Each structure stands twice: as structure tokens, then as C-alpha cells.
C-alpha positions as MATLAB code, in Angstrom:
seq = 'MPMVTVQVTREGNLPGVDRVTADQKAAIYKGISQLLLDVLDKQVDRTWVIFQEVELEDWSQGGLPLPEYRKQQASKAS';
ca = [
     -17.506  -41.536   22.478;
     -21.035  -42.460   23.591;
     -23.422  -39.830   24.887;
     -26.513  -40.892   26.841;
     -29.302  -38.539   27.910;
     -31.437  -39.549   30.876;
     -34.722  -37.687   31.281;
     -36.919  -38.082   34.330;
     -39.737  -36.115   35.850;
     -38.673  -33.661   38.549;
     -40.018  -35.370   41.612;
     -38.349  -37.153   44.437;
     -38.955  -40.612   45.737;
     -38.042  -39.771   49.333;
     -40.146  -37.823   51.849;
     -39.395  -34.105   51.648;
     -37.270  -34.436   48.482;
     -38.688  -32.953   45.285;
     -35.978  -34.013   42.842;
     -33.403  -36.697   42.176;
     -30.633  -36.427   44.762;
     -26.948  -35.939   43.935;
     -26.235  -39.458   45.232;
     -28.938  -40.946   43.000;
     -27.568  -39.082   39.969;
     -24.040  -40.279   40.757;
     -25.293  -43.871   40.897;
     -27.038  -43.422   37.535;
     -23.897  -41.938   35.948;
     -21.784  -44.786   37.258;
     -24.298  -47.479   36.288;
     -24.804  -46.251   32.735;
     -21.076  -45.838   32.183;
     -20.432  -49.335   33.503;
     -23.189  -50.781   31.311;
     -21.671  -49.239   28.184;
     -18.275  -50.595   29.195;
     -19.674  -54.085   29.796;
     -21.845  -54.271   26.670;
     -20.043  -52.136   24.099;
     -16.523  -51.983   25.548;
     -16.779  -48.167   25.696;
     -14.298  -46.672   28.139;
     -15.856  -45.023   31.170;
     -13.691  -41.909   30.867;
     -14.928  -41.439   27.291;
     -18.647  -41.768   28.127;
     -20.885  -38.741   28.574;
     -24.106  -38.967   30.576;
     -26.469  -36.004   30.610;
     -29.170  -35.915   33.263;
     -32.281  -33.794   32.690;
     -35.143  -33.330   35.100;
     -38.405  -32.220   33.523;
     -41.187  -30.474   35.427;
     -44.269  -32.662   35.813;
     -46.445  -30.245   33.836;
     -43.938  -30.417   30.954;
     -44.302  -34.196   30.639;
     -47.276  -35.887   29.000;
     -48.664  -39.391   28.890;
     -51.799  -40.587   27.164;
     -52.368  -37.148   25.641;
     -52.610  -35.486   29.058;
     -50.261  -33.548   31.311;
     -48.656  -36.145   33.586;
     -50.322  -35.017   36.851;
     -53.748  -35.216   35.173;
     -52.950  -38.604   33.628;
     -51.890  -39.966   37.010;
     -55.079  -38.707   38.651;
     -57.118  -40.353   35.903;
     -55.296  -43.649   36.335;
     -55.636  -43.513   40.128;
     -59.392  -42.975   39.858;
     -59.670  -45.974   37.517;
     -57.752  -48.155   39.994;
     -59.994  -47.299   42.943;
];
């Protein structure tokens, strides 16, 4: 029985949405389950997918809190 954990930052990609939507999560669950079926022949009804959203300030990249890292990268790009 495979178990896959998906972690993403808690932020939306649609105007006015601050998290992953239920429809987006459902598509991720379905896609990961199908991938494991296609690649490893693991049955969909025996596959567990856990979805975790992490607050931006609890995620780090480049030794910085993610919002700070993004600001730094944006200033370098401009």
C-alpha cells in the first residue's frame, strides 16, 4: 500500500483564494493515484495520498523564510 505526502505552501493561485481548492486537491489525489497505478501497478483503492498545506512563514528556501526569499529574488530580477 503506497502512501504519498504532498506538501505545498498555503497560498492560492486564483484571485481571492488563499489556499489550494477542493477541486485542485481532488485532481492531485486522482493524478498521483493514477501515476502509481501506471508506473508501479499499485491499485488506486489501496493508495493513500496525504495533502498538507504549510503556512508561508513555516517554509524556508535559501536559508530564509519563503516570503523574504521571494522578495530577495524579485529585487534581483528587477
